[in-house]
Backbone and ligand atoms as CSV (ligand in chain L), in Angstrom:
chain,resi,resn,atom,element,x,y,z
A,1,MET,N,N,12.260,-25.665,-25.535
A,1,MET,CA,C,11.024,-25.489,-25.053
A,1,MET,C,C,9.958,-26.395,-25.702
A,2,TRP,N,N,10.063,-26.471,-27.167
A,2,TRP,CA,C,9.152,-27.242,-27.700
A,2,TRP,C,C,8.925,-28.756,-27.297
A,3,ASN,N,N,10.172,-29.176,-26.730
A,3,ASN,CA,C,9.866,-30.704,-26.338
A,3,ASN,C,C,8.895,-30.851,-25.180
A,4,ARG,N,N,8.611,-29.701,-24.591
A,4,ARG,CA,C,7.482,-29.822,-23.658
A,4,ARG,C,C,6.019,-30.136,-23.954
A,5,PHE,N,N,5.914,-29.932,-25.426
A,5,PHE,CA,C,4.722,-30.244,-25.931
A,5,PHE,C,C,4.591,-31.697,-26.798
A,6,LEU,N,N,5.719,-32.333,-26.481
A,6,LEU,CA,C,6.148,-33.591,-27.205
A,6,LEU,C,C,5.493,-34.875,-26.241
A,7,PRO,N,N,4.464,-35.308,-26.654
A,7,PRO,CA,C,3.983,-36.504,-25.916
A,7,PRO,C,C,5.019,-37.786,-25.774
A,8,ASN,N,N,5.118,-38.633,-24.905
A,8,ASN,CA,C,6.040,-39.778,-24.721
A,8,ASN,C,C,5.449,-40.967,-25.857
A,9,GLU,N,N,4.294,-40.659,-25.840
A,9,GLU,CA,C,3.409,-41.846,-26.892
A,9,GLU,C,C,2.465,-41.165,-27.526
A,10,HIS,N,N,1.884,-41.925,-28.557
A,10,HIS,CA,C,0.701,-41.196,-29.426
A,10,HIS,C,C,-0.054,-42.577,-29.717
A,11,VAL,N,N,-1.304,-42.476,-29.538
A,11,VAL,CA,C,-2.218,-43.806,-29.799
A,11,VAL,C,C,-3.505,-42.960,-30.616
A,12,GLU,N,N,-4.124,-43.867,-31.429
A,12,GLU,CA,C,-5.304,-43.458,-31.970
A,12,GLU,C,C,-6.584,-43.171,-31.016
A,13,SER,N,N,-6.620,-43.989,-30.051
A,13,SER,CA,C,-7.636,-43.822,-29.002
A,13,SER,C,C,-7.224,-44.486,-27.863
A,14,VAL,N,N,-8.197,-44.322,-26.568
A,14,VAL,CA,C,-7.616,-44.668,-25.343
A,14,VAL,C,C,-7.884,-46.275,-25.414
A,15,PHE,N,N,-8.410,-46.739,-26.336
A,15,PHE,CA,C,-8.701,-48.342,-26.424
A,15,PHE,C,C,-7.444,-49.127,-26.710
A,16,GLU,N,N,-6.422,-48.342,-27.278
A,16,GLU,CA,C,-5.089,-48.854,-27.614
A,16,GLU,C,C,-4.251,-48.904,-26.346
A,17,ILE,N,N,-4.730,-48.404,-25.224
A,17,ILE,CA,C,-3.952,-48.381,-24.004
A,17,ILE,C,C,-4.162,-49.814,-23.301
A,18,ASP,N,N,-3.179,-50.628,-23.285
A,18,ASP,CA,C,-3.301,-51.926,-22.686
A,18,ASP,C,C,-2.773,-52.002,-21.274
A,19,PRO,N,N,-3.789,-52.357,-20.339
A,19,PRO,CA,C,-3.514,-52.348,-18.866
A,19,PRO,C,C,-2.219,-53.496,-18.743
A,20,VAL,N,N,-2.014,-54.465,-19.523
A,20,VAL,CA,C,-1.027,-55.383,-19.211
A,20,VAL,C,C,0.347,-54.657,-19.450
A,21,GLU,N,N,0.247,-54.219,-20.568
A,21,GLU,CA,C,1.481,-53.306,-20.913
A,21,GLU,C,C,1.884,-52.012,-19.791
A,22,LEU,N,N,0.949,-51.528,-19.307
A,22,LEU,CA,C,1.205,-50.446,-18.383
A,22,LEU,C,C,1.587,-51.245,-17.104
A,23,LYS,N,N,0.944,-52.118,-16.728
A,23,LYS,CA,C,1.594,-52.950,-15.421
A,23,LYS,C,C,3.082,-53.217,-15.566
A,24,ASN,N,N,3.280,-53.901,-16.830
A,24,ASN,CA,C,4.576,-54.311,-17.102
A,24,ASN,C,C,5.811,-53.228,-16.884
A,25,LYS,N,N,5.124,-51.875,-17.003
A,25,LYS,CA,C,6.038,-50.792,-17.059
A,25,LYS,C,C,5.792,-50.292,-15.541
A,26,GLY,N,N,5.262,-50.658,-14.719
A,26,GLY,CA,C,5.082,-50.222,-13.463
A,26,GLY,C,C,3.969,-49.175,-13.324
A,27,VAL,N,N,3.350,-49.023,-14.172
A,27,VAL,CA,C,2.211,-47.974,-14.038
A,27,VAL,C,C,0.804,-48.430,-13.399
A,28,LYS,N,N,0.527,-47.799,-12.353
A,28,LYS,CA,C,-0.734,-48.186,-11.495
A,28,LYS,C,C,-1.863,-47.149,-11.696
A,29,GLY,N,N,-1.651,-46.035,-12.398
A,29,GLY,CA,C,-2.668,-45.074,-12.270
A,29,GLY,C,C,-2.664,-44.288,-13.572
A,30,ILE,N,N,-3.879,-43.888,-14.052
A,30,ILE,CA,C,-4.059,-42.920,-15.280
A,30,ILE,C,C,-4.776,-41.708,-14.956
A,31,ILE,N,N,-4.233,-40.701,-15.271
A,31,ILE,CA,C,-4.975,-39.461,-15.238
A,31,ILE,C,C,-5.513,-39.132,-16.641
A,32,THR,N,N,-6.823,-39.089,-16.852
A,32,THR,CA,C,-7.124,-38.959,-18.280
A,32,THR,C,C,-8.138,-37.421,-18.458
A,33,ASP,N,N,-8.027,-36.986,-19.549
A,33,ASP,CA,C,-8.836,-35.899,-19.948
A,33,ASP,C,C,-10.220,-36.698,-20.309
A,34,LEU,N,N,-11.235,-35.886,-20.221
A,34,LEU,CA,C,-12.642,-36.236,-20.689
A,34,LEU,C,C,-13.036,-35.748,-22.098
A,35,ASP,N,N,-13.126,-34.570,-22.347
A,35,ASP,CA,C,-13.805,-34.107,-23.672
A,35,ASP,C,C,-12.875,-34.445,-24.817
A,36,ASN,N,N,-13.393,-35.281,-25.784
A,36,ASN,CA,C,-12.748,-35.587,-27.087
A,36,ASN,C,C,-11.607,-36.687,-26.917
A,37,THR,N,N,-11.608,-37.178,-25.557
A,37,THR,CA,C,-10.457,-38.072,-25.335
A,37,THR,C,C,-11.225,-39.435,-24.969
A,38,LEU,N,N,-12.228,-39.287,-23.887
A,38,LEU,CA,C,-13.081,-40.384,-23.755
A,38,LEU,C,C,-14.368,-40.630,-24.637
A,39,VAL,N,N,-14.829,-39.436,-24.597
A,39,VAL,CA,C,-16.107,-39.124,-25.528
A,39,VAL,C,C,-16.053,-37.779,-26.202
A,40,ALA,N,N,-16.774,-37.715,-27.320
A,40,ALA,CA,C,-16.864,-36.563,-27.906
A,40,ALA,C,C,-17.393,-35.295,-26.962
A,41,TRP,N,N,-16.891,-34.053,-27.038
A,41,TRP,CA,C,-16.992,-33.214,-26.051
A,41,TRP,C,C,-18.670,-32.790,-25.825
A,42,ASP,N,N,-19.538,-33.115,-26.836
A,42,ASP,CA,C,-21.015,-32.915,-26.649
A,42,ASP,C,C,-21.836,-34.266,-26.315
A,43,VAL,N,N,-21.038,-35.310,-26.089
A,43,VAL,CA,C,-21.795,-36.513,-25.365
A,43,VAL,C,C,-21.766,-36.426,-24.076
A,44,LYS,N,N,-23.018,-36.677,-23.340
A,44,LYS,CA,C,-23.149,-36.587,-22.004
A,44,LYS,C,C,-22.496,-37.723,-21.313
A,45,ASP,N,N,-22.889,-39.039,-21.614
A,45,ASP,CA,C,-22.648,-40.026,-20.885
A,45,ASP,C,C,-21.589,-41.026,-21.434
A,46,ALA,N,N,-20.944,-41.812,-20.625
A,46,ALA,CA,C,-19.964,-42.687,-21.191
A,46,ALA,C,C,-20.630,-43.765,-22.330
A,47,THR,N,N,-19.943,-44.122,-23.253
A,47,THR,CA,C,-20.478,-45.137,-24.031
A,47,THR,C,C,-20.181,-46.637,-23.367
A,48,ASP,N,N,-20.755,-47.484,-24.056
A,48,ASP,CA,C,-20.641,-49.093,-23.636
A,48,ASP,C,C,-19.105,-49.262,-23.603
A,49,GLU,N,N,-18.395,-49.074,-24.585
A,49,GLU,CA,C,-16.929,-49.105,-24.767
A,49,GLU,C,C,-16.095,-48.430,-23.647
A,50,ILE,N,N,-16.380,-47.306,-23.260
A,50,ILE,CA,C,-15.803,-46.648,-22.249
A,50,ILE,C,C,-15.956,-47.238,-21.004
A,51,ARG,N,N,-17.264,-47.736,-20.845
A,51,ARG,CA,C,-17.632,-48.288,-19.320
A,51,ARG,C,C,-16.718,-49.611,-19.470
A,52,GLU,N,N,-16.633,-50.336,-20.554
A,52,GLU,CA,C,-15.745,-51.457,-20.602
A,52,GLU,C,C,-14.447,-51.223,-20.217
A,53,TRP,N,N,-14.017,-49.981,-20.883
A,53,TRP,CA,C,-12.532,-49.764,-20.655
A,53,TRP,C,C,-12.121,-49.378,-19.241
A,54,PHE,N,N,-13.050,-48.710,-18.488
A,54,PHE,CA,C,-13.006,-48.423,-17.078
A,54,PHE,C,C,-12.913,-49.885,-16.352
A,55,LYS,N,N,-13.763,-50.479,-16.702
A,55,LYS,CA,C,-13.758,-51.911,-15.914
A,55,LYS,C,C,-12.514,-52.701,-16.268
A,56,LYS,N,N,-11.949,-52.632,-17.291
A,56,LYS,CA,C,-10.773,-53.493,-17.665
A,56,LYS,C,C,-9.665,-52.933,-17.062
A,57,MET,N,N,-9.541,-51.568,-16.842
A,57,MET,CA,C,-8.412,-51.046,-16.070
A,57,MET,C,C,-8.574,-51.448,-14.670
A,58,ASN,N,N,-9.854,-51.210,-14.104
A,58,ASN,CA,C,-10.142,-51.621,-12.601
A,58,ASN,C,C,-9.672,-53.245,-12.466
A,59,ASP,N,N,-10.019,-54.100,-13.448
A,59,ASP,CA,C,-9.804,-55.409,-13.075
A,59,ASP,C,C,-8.323,-55.716,-13.206
A,60,HIS,N,N,-7.607,-54.926,-13.675
A,60,HIS,CA,C,-6.184,-54.922,-13.733
A,60,HIS,C,C,-5.355,-54.190,-12.715
A,61,GLY,N,N,-6.379,-53.543,-11.709
A,61,GLY,CA,C,-5.571,-52.936,-10.637
A,61,GLY,C,C,-5.067,-51.414,-11.054
A,62,ILE,N,N,-5.550,-50.877,-12.328
A,62,ILE,CA,C,-5.081,-49.622,-12.792
A,62,ILE,C,C,-6.194,-48.539,-12.285
A,63,GLN,N,N,-5.672,-47.748,-11.516
A,63,GLN,CA,C,-6.791,-46.620,-11.115
A,63,GLN,C,C,-6.939,-45.528,-12.119
A,64,VAL,N,N,-8.177,-45.020,-12.410
A,64,VAL,CA,C,-8.333,-44.001,-13.316
A,64,VAL,C,C,-9.098,-42.746,-12.589
A,65,THR,N,N,-8.497,-41.535,-12.969
A,65,THR,CA,C,-8.820,-40.248,-12.480
A,65,THR,C,C,-8.999,-39.581,-13.643
A,66,ILE,N,N,-10.274,-38.957,-13.872
A,66,ILE,CA,C,-10.685,-38.015,-14.747
A,66,ILE,C,C,-10.228,-36.542,-14.230
A,67,ALA,N,N,-9.536,-35.919,-15.194
A,67,ALA,CA,C,-9.040,-34.622,-14.747
A,67,ALA,C,C,-9.449,-33.598,-15.993
A,68,SER,N,N,-10.597,-32.836,-15.886
A,68,SER,CA,C,-10.963,-31.894,-16.947
A,68,SER,C,C,-11.138,-30.638,-16.570
A,69,ASN,N,N,-10.826,-29.728,-17.677
A,69,ASN,CA,C,-11.011,-28.392,-17.321
A,69,ASN,C,C,-12.540,-27.960,-17.410
A,70,ASN,N,N,-13.257,-28.677,-17.775
A,70,ASN,CA,C,-14.866,-28.542,-17.883
A,70,ASN,C,C,-15.486,-28.268,-16.528
A,71,LYS,N,N,-16.652,-27.873,-16.696
A,71,LYS,CA,C,-17.371,-27.563,-15.369
A,71,LYS,C,C,-17.786,-28.748,-14.381
A,72,GLU,N,N,-18.174,-28.378,-13.283
A,72,GLU,CA,C,-18.530,-29.549,-12.457
A,72,GLU,C,C,-19.867,-30.297,-12.827
A,73,ALA,N,N,-20.735,-29.639,-13.290
A,73,ALA,CA,C,-21.923,-30.543,-13.790
A,73,ALA,C,C,-21.607,-31.433,-14.905
A,74,ARG,N,N,-20.782,-31.211,-15.875
A,74,ARG,CA,C,-20.302,-32.064,-16.962
A,74,ARG,C,C,-19.481,-33.047,-16.636
A,75,VAL,N,N,-18.628,-33.008,-15.545
A,75,VAL,CA,C,-17.486,-33.769,-15.300
A,75,VAL,C,C,-18.126,-34.766,-14.275
A,76,LYS,N,N,-19.075,-34.248,-13.408
A,76,LYS,CA,C,-19.576,-35.038,-12.385
A,76,LYS,C,C,-20.727,-36.134,-13.167
A,77,LEU,N,N,-21.536,-35.486,-13.797
A,77,LEU,CA,C,-22.488,-36.382,-14.415
A,77,LEU,C,C,-21.952,-37.450,-15.260
A,78,PHE,N,N,-20.803,-37.317,-15.974
A,78,PHE,CA,C,-20.147,-38.272,-16.666
A,78,PHE,C,C,-19.341,-39.292,-15.757
A,79,SER,N,N,-18.645,-38.813,-14.804
A,79,SER,CA,C,-17.722,-39.768,-14.138
A,79,SER,C,C,-18.668,-40.650,-13.021
A,80,GLU,N,N,-19.810,-39.928,-12.237
A,80,GLU,CA,C,-20.304,-40.685,-11.242
A,80,GLU,C,C,-20.796,-42.105,-11.467
A,81,PRO,N,N,-21.535,-42.176,-12.485
A,81,PRO,CA,C,-22.176,-43.355,-12.930
A,81,PRO,C,C,-20.926,-44.503,-13.212
A,82,LEU,N,N,-19.895,-44.079,-13.601
A,82,LEU,CA,C,-18.672,-44.982,-13.796
A,82,LEU,C,C,-17.956,-45.314,-12.514
A,83,GLU,N,N,-18.307,-44.619,-11.275
A,83,GLU,CA,C,-17.528,-44.533,-10.176
A,83,GLU,C,C,-16.230,-44.351,-10.358
A,84,ALA,N,N,-15.924,-43.422,-10.997
A,84,ALA,CA,C,-14.532,-42.907,-11.186
A,84,ALA,C,C,-14.312,-41.692,-10.580
A,85,SER,N,N,-13.096,-41.537,-10.097
A,85,SER,CA,C,-12.564,-40.210,-9.358
A,85,SER,C,C,-12.421,-39.286,-10.424
A,86,PHE,N,N,-12.851,-37.920,-10.062
A,86,PHE,CA,C,-12.895,-36.936,-11.068
A,86,PHE,C,C,-12.365,-35.657,-10.326
A,87,ILE,N,N,-11.901,-34.801,-11.143
A,87,ILE,CA,C,-11.308,-33.416,-10.785
A,87,ILE,C,C,-11.949,-32.413,-11.943
A,88,TYR,N,N,-12.754,-31.617,-11.572
A,88,TYR,CA,C,-13.478,-30.651,-12.753
A,88,TYR,C,C,-12.709,-29.267,-12.536
A,89,SER,N,N,-12.808,-28.357,-13.600
A,89,SER,CA,C,-12.070,-26.997,-13.521
A,89,SER,C,C,-10.771,-27.255,-13.140
A,90,ALA,N,N,-10.020,-28.137,-13.854
A,90,ALA,CA,C,-8.669,-28.632,-13.568
A,90,ALA,C,C,-7.652,-27.357,-13.891
A,91,ARG,N,N,-7.992,-26.622,-14.830
A,91,ARG,CA,C,-7.081,-25.481,-15.191
A,91,ARG,C,C,-5.741,-26.081,-15.757
A,92,LYS,N,N,-5.858,-27.217,-16.361
A,92,LYS,CA,C,-4.561,-27.938,-17.244
A,92,LYS,C,C,-4.284,-26.642,-18.207
A,93,PRO,N,N,-2.882,-26.295,-18.465
A,93,PRO,CA,C,-1.657,-27.113,-18.168
A,93,PRO,C,C,-1.041,-26.980,-16.705
A,94,LEU,N,N,-1.812,-26.172,-15.729
A,94,LEU,CA,C,-1.251,-26.050,-14.430
A,94,LEU,C,C,-1.220,-27.258,-13.894
A,95,ALA,N,N,-0.188,-27.575,-12.843
A,95,ALA,CA,C,0.268,-28.696,-12.438
A,95,ALA,C,C,-0.573,-29.144,-11.362
A,96,LYS,N,N,-1.349,-28.172,-10.724
A,96,LYS,CA,C,-2.292,-28.477,-9.377
A,96,LYS,C,C,-2.999,-29.808,-9.500
A,97,ALA,N,N,-3.845,-29.790,-10.723
A,97,ALA,CA,C,-4.982,-31.024,-10.692
A,97,ALA,C,C,-4.138,-32.332,-10.896
A,98,PHE,N,N,-3.186,-32.242,-11.531
A,98,PHE,CA,C,-2.353,-33.471,-11.816
A,98,PHE,C,C,-1.714,-33.882,-10.504
A,99,LYS,N,N,-1.181,-33.186,-9.836
A,99,LYS,CA,C,-0.653,-33.357,-8.319
A,99,LYS,C,C,-1.673,-33.989,-7.530
A,100,LYS,N,N,-2.938,-33.220,-7.436
A,100,LYS,CA,C,-3.925,-33.675,-6.531
A,100,LYS,C,C,-4.257,-35.136,-7.025
A,101,ALA,N,N,-4.564,-35.281,-8.388
A,101,ALA,CA,C,-4.906,-36.629,-8.908
A,101,ALA,C,C,-4.120,-37.877,-8.379
A,102,ARG,N,N,-2.835,-37.544,-8.476
A,102,ARG,CA,C,-1.646,-38.440,-8.144
A,102,ARG,C,C,-1.637,-38.808,-6.626
A,103,LYS,N,N,-2.053,-37.842,-5.679
A,103,LYS,CA,C,-1.781,-37.995,-4.448
A,103,LYS,C,C,-3.117,-38.627,-3.894
A,104,GLN,N,N,-4.350,-38.367,-4.626
A,104,GLN,CA,C,-5.481,-39.232,-4.292
A,104,GLN,C,C,-5.399,-40.610,-4.544
A,105,MET,N,N,-4.636,-40.906,-5.718
A,105,MET,CA,C,-4.682,-42.258,-6.073
A,105,MET,C,C,-3.474,-43.122,-5.022
A,106,GLY,N,N,-2.815,-42.078,-4.262
A,106,GLY,CA,C,-1.615,-42.651,-3.594
A,106,GLY,C,C,-0.444,-43.176,-4.387
A,107,LEU,N,N,-0.222,-42.643,-5.492
A,107,LEU,CA,C,0.888,-43.164,-6.314
A,107,LEU,C,C,1.983,-42.089,-6.539
A,108,LYS,N,N,3.312,-42.901,-6.972
A,108,LYS,CA,C,4.286,-41.896,-7.253
A,108,LYS,C,C,4.318,-41.486,-8.684
A,109,LYS,N,N,4.918,-40.313,-9.105
A,109,LYS,CA,C,4.954,-39.882,-10.205
A,109,LYS,C,C,5.338,-40.832,-11.401
A,110,GLU,N,N,6.185,-41.790,-11.262
A,110,GLU,CA,C,6.473,-42.642,-12.328
A,110,GLU,C,C,5.535,-43.944,-12.403
A,111,GLU,N,N,4.622,-43.931,-11.500
A,111,GLU,CA,C,3.461,-44.989,-11.479
A,111,GLU,C,C,2.241,-44.601,-12.307
A,112,VAL,N,N,2.361,-43.221,-12.849
A,112,VAL,CA,C,1.254,-42.618,-13.424
A,112,VAL,C,C,1.472,-42.221,-14.789
A,113,VAL,N,N,0.475,-42.291,-15.729
A,113,VAL,CA,C,0.495,-41.744,-17.070
A,113,VAL,C,C,-0.753,-40.554,-17.290
A,114,VAL,N,N,-0.339,-39.729,-18.095
A,114,VAL,CA,C,-1.375,-38.567,-18.417
A,114,VAL,C,C,-1.826,-38.835,-19.735
A,115,VAL,N,N,-3.081,-38.979,-19.952
A,115,VAL,CA,C,-3.671,-39.146,-21.338
A,115,VAL,C,C,-4.594,-38.110,-21.675
A,116,GLY,N,N,-4.639,-37.578,-23.028
A,116,GLY,CA,C,-5.510,-36.529,-23.505
A,116,GLY,C,C,-5.162,-36.145,-24.882
A,117,ASP,N,N,-6.315,-35.288,-25.507
A,117,ASP,CA,C,-6.036,-35.038,-26.786
A,117,ASP,C,C,-5.487,-33.971,-27.190
A,118,GLN,N,N,-5.328,-32.897,-26.272
A,118,GLN,CA,C,-4.644,-31.483,-26.705
A,118,GLN,C,C,-3.241,-31.333,-25.918
A,119,LEU,N,N,-2.439,-30.888,-27.025
A,119,LEU,CA,C,-1.068,-30.539,-26.671
A,119,LEU,C,C,-0.928,-29.267,-25.604
A,120,LEU,N,N,-1.670,-28.418,-25.663
A,120,LEU,CA,C,-1.536,-27.105,-24.915
A,120,LEU,C,C,-2.021,-27.582,-23.581
A,121,THR,N,N,-2.818,-28.431,-23.280
A,121,THR,CA,C,-3.373,-28.623,-21.891
A,121,THR,C,C,-2.945,-29.870,-21.402
A,122,ASP,N,N,-3.244,-31.154,-21.910
A,122,ASP,CA,C,-2.873,-32.366,-21.333
A,122,ASP,C,C,-1.448,-32.805,-21.510
A,123,VAL,N,N,-0.944,-32.433,-22.669
A,123,VAL,CA,C,0.515,-33.081,-22.619
A,123,VAL,C,C,1.503,-32.008,-22.204
A,124,LEU,N,N,1.226,-30.762,-22.268
A,124,LEU,CA,C,2.181,-29.780,-21.726
A,124,LEU,C,C,2.025,-30.026,-20.243
A,125,GLY,N,N,0.707,-29.848,-19.772
A,125,GLY,CA,C,0.571,-30.119,-18.327
A,125,GLY,C,C,1.149,-31.195,-17.871
A,126,GLY,N,N,0.917,-32.487,-18.462
A,126,GLY,CA,C,1.460,-33.708,-17.876
A,126,GLY,C,C,3.039,-33.737,-17.816
A,127,ASN,N,N,3.597,-33.024,-18.997
A,127,ASN,CA,C,5.120,-32.975,-19.050
A,127,ASN,C,C,5.656,-32.274,-17.988
A,128,LEU,N,N,5.038,-30.952,-17.759
A,128,LEU,CA,C,5.629,-29.998,-16.712
A,128,LEU,C,C,5.472,-30.566,-15.435
A,129,ALA,N,N,4.349,-31.410,-15.273
A,129,ALA,CA,C,4.301,-31.960,-13.993
A,129,ALA,C,C,5.112,-33.408,-13.751
A,130,GLY,N,N,5.827,-33.628,-14.588
A,130,GLY,CA,C,6.718,-34.698,-14.601
A,130,GLY,C,C,6.107,-35.975,-15.046
A,131,PHE,N,N,4.923,-36.196,-15.545
A,131,PHE,CA,C,4.437,-37.603,-15.893
A,131,PHE,C,C,4.668,-37.989,-17.334
A,132,HIS,N,N,4.571,-39.371,-17.535
A,132,HIS,CA,C,4.526,-39.989,-18.956
A,132,HIS,C,C,3.367,-39.447,-19.645
A,133,THR,N,N,3.350,-38.849,-20.840
A,133,THR,CA,C,2.355,-38.631,-21.471
A,133,THR,C,C,1.897,-39.302,-22.863
A,134,ILE,N,N,0.565,-39.493,-22.854
A,134,ILE,CA,C,0.005,-40.321,-24.034
A,134,ILE,C,C,-0.999,-39.293,-24.736
A,135,LEU,N,N,-0.817,-38.991,-26.083
A,135,LEU,CA,C,-1.653,-38.072,-26.723
A,135,LEU,C,C,-2.583,-39.085,-27.582
A,136,VAL,N,N,-3.767,-38.563,-27.419
A,136,VAL,CA,C,-4.722,-39.442,-28.353
A,136,VAL,C,C,-5.415,-38.612,-29.518
A,137,VAL,N,N,-5.880,-39.110,-30.454
A,137,VAL,CA,C,-6.403,-38.322,-31.373
A,137,VAL,C,C,-7.738,-37.783,-31.059
A,138,PRO,N,N,-8.161,-36.663,-31.021
A,138,PRO,CA,C,-9.405,-36.236,-30.577
A,138,PRO,C,C,-10.573,-36.831,-31.362
A,139,ILE,N,N,-11.605,-37.386,-30.503
A,139,ILE,CA,C,-12.743,-38.007,-31.165
A,139,ILE,C,C,-13.517,-37.047,-32.261
A,140,VAL,N,N,-13.676,-35.932,-31.944
A,140,VAL,CA,C,-14.216,-35.004,-32.921
A,140,VAL,C,C,-13.361,-33.645,-32.817
A,141,GLU,N,N,-13.329,-33.039,-34.093
A,141,GLU,CA,C,-12.682,-31.712,-34.144
A,141,GLU,C,C,-13.282,-30.550,-33.717
A,142,THR,N,N,-14.630,-30.759,-33.779
A,142,THR,CA,C,-15.374,-29.348,-33.471
A,142,THR,C,C,-15.237,-29.277,-31.955
A,143,ASP,N,N,-15.396,-27.786,-31.433
A,143,ASP,CA,C,-15.206,-27.950,-29.969
A,143,ASP,C,C,-15.632,-26.364,-29.730
A,144,GLY,N,N,-15.554,-25.954,-28.562
A,144,GLY,CA,C,-15.730,-24.734,-28.181
A,144,GLY,C,C,-14.712,-23.564,-28.608
A,145,PHE,N,N,-14.790,-22.386,-28.312
A,145,PHE,CA,C,-13.950,-21.339,-28.872
A,145,PHE,C,C,-12.463,-21.449,-28.473
A,146,PHE,N,N,-12.277,-21.839,-27.179
A,146,PHE,CA,C,-10.784,-21.589,-26.710
A,146,PHE,C,C,-9.945,-22.980,-27.122
A,147,THR,N,N,-10.893,-23.976,-27.627
A,147,THR,CA,C,-10.256,-24.967,-27.864
A,147,THR,C,C,-9.880,-24.962,-29.563
A,148,LYS,N,N,-10.722,-24.215,-30.179
A,148,LYS,CA,C,-10.451,-24.017,-31.647
A,148,LYS,C,C,-9.340,-23.322,-31.765
A,149,PHE,N,N,-8.932,-22.213,-30.807
A,149,PHE,CA,C,-7.955,-21.394,-30.751
A,149,PHE,C,C,-6.771,-22.152,-30.454
A,150,ASN,N,N,-6.798,-23.084,-29.380
A,150,ASN,CA,C,-5.907,-23.920,-29.262
A,150,ASN,C,C,-5.342,-24.895,-30.338
A,151,ARG,N,N,-6.301,-25.601,-30.973
A,151,ARG,CA,C,-6.018,-26.329,-32.165
A,151,ARG,C,C,-5.254,-25.650,-33.106
A,152,LYS,N,N,-5.338,-24.492,-33.183
A,152,LYS,CA,C,-4.664,-23.745,-34.442
A,152,LYS,C,C,-3.147,-23.717,-33.998
A,153,ILE,N,N,-2.781,-23.458,-32.673
A,153,ILE,CA,C,-1.413,-23.447,-32.460
A,153,ILE,C,C,-0.959,-24.765,-32.220
A,154,GLU,N,N,-1.883,-25.809,-31.925
A,154,GLU,CA,C,-1.337,-27.272,-31.794
A,154,GLU,C,C,-1.084,-27.637,-33.239
A,155,ARG,N,N,-1.743,-27.320,-34.392
A,155,ARG,CA,C,-1.309,-27.647,-35.527
A,155,ARG,C,C,0.010,-27.238,-35.955
A,156,ARG,N,N,0.359,-25.981,-35.657
A,156,ARG,CA,C,1.529,-25.405,-35.979
A,156,ARG,C,C,2.792,-26.142,-35.150
A,157,ILE,N,N,2.343,-26.493,-33.994
A,157,ILE,CA,C,3.438,-27.268,-33.271
A,157,ILE,C,C,3.781,-28.569,-33.903
A,158,LEU,N,N,2.618,-29.314,-34.177
A,158,LEU,CA,C,2.669,-30.632,-34.710
A,158,LEU,C,C,3.487,-30.431,-36.332
A,159,HIS,N,N,3.085,-29.377,-36.911
A,159,HIS,CA,C,3.586,-29.296,-38.220
A,159,HIS,C,C,5.231,-29.054,-37.952
A,160,TRP,N,N,5.725,-28.391,-36.994
A,160,TRP,CA,C,7.079,-28.077,-36.759
A,160,TRP,C,C,7.799,-29.307,-36.270
A,161,MET,N,N,7.187,-30.081,-35.314
A,161,MET,CA,C,7.631,-31.313,-34.973
A,161,MET,C,C,7.804,-32.554,-36.014
A,162,ARG,N,N,6.972,-32.327,-36.781
A,162,ARG,CA,C,7.131,-33.392,-38.126
A,162,ARG,C,C,8.288,-32.958,-38.773
A,163,LYS,N,N,8.424,-31.605,-39.259
A,163,LYS,CA,C,9.500,-31.014,-39.881
A,163,LYS,C,C,10.964,-31.328,-39.432
A,164,LYS,N,N,11.047,-31.122,-38.132
A,164,LYS,CA,C,12.287,-31.696,-37.344
A,164,LYS,C,C,12.506,-32.955,-36.997
A,165,GLY,N,N,11.335,-33.962,-37.617
A,165,GLY,CA,C,11.458,-35.193,-37.321
A,165,GLY,C,C,11.392,-35.763,-36.000
A,166,LYS,N,N,10.670,-35.004,-35.246
A,166,LYS,CA,C,10.463,-35.333,-33.912
A,166,LYS,C,C,9.300,-36.354,-33.778
A,167,ILE,N,N,8.386,-36.167,-34.540
A,167,ILE,CA,C,7.134,-37.265,-34.725
A,167,ILE,C,C,7.189,-37.818,-35.972
A,168,ASN,N,N,6.568,-38.841,-36.134
A,168,ASN,CA,C,6.362,-39.582,-37.586
A,168,ASN,C,C,4.912,-39.958,-37.946
A,169,TRP,N,N,4.111,-39.490,-36.999
A,169,TRP,CA,C,2.828,-39.631,-37.169
A,169,TRP,C,C,1.774,-38.686,-37.696
A,170,GLU,N,N,0.693,-38.698,-38.178
A,170,GLU,CA,C,-0.273,-37.617,-38.766
A,170,GLU,C,C,-1.476,-37.796,-38.023
A,171,ARG,N,N,-2.138,-36.477,-37.786
A,171,ARG,CA,C,-3.593,-36.478,-37.368
A,171,ARG,C,C,-4.302,-36.330,-38.791
A,172,SER,N,N,-5.285,-37.473,-38.966
A,172,SER,CA,C,-5.953,-37.473,-40.266
A,172,SER,C,C,-6.411,-35.964,-40.694
A,173,LYS,N,N,-6.897,-35.202,-39.845
A,173,LYS,CA,C,-7.522,-34.074,-40.152
A,173,LYS,C,C,-6.801,-32.852,-40.261
A,174,ASN,N,N,-5.582,-32.843,-39.873
A,174,ASN,CA,C,-4.506,-31.860,-40.060
A,174,ASN,C,C,-3.985,-31.708,-41.450
L,1,MG,MG,MG,-10.117,-32.597,-24.486
């Protein structure tokens, strides 16, 4: 059961995700988390780098959908200026939002990767829904109550995986 928390890949940030590499693997779409994945949870708008990232993905024909457990106002205000598709109150790790995002992009499961900073929502949800998952290091560690609780469990899972030799990377602040 622990394998369900295991991402297929681990990167420092979304900027390490290369659209050409994705294309070579047949990937045409990304379902990405918002808070602490694209920007810090308390940053309202996309940074210039994130705007560039979306443009780069677009230029390479990679569709991006933002799927966030956060509220409508937050997700909408962030996504609309980027002209990005979005799903708010996604209730990850439940599969529904992932499926919806994939359908909206008109892609097959194997053509989509799921990106996020949390094992208990993004990675678990992406894995359960049958997608290739990419874990990023959270932009900041501080967060709301539920995430703090999630992070505690997450640290234990990461520790266990490291001990079992399932992962060989460290999160700097863990
Ligand atoms: Mg997040």
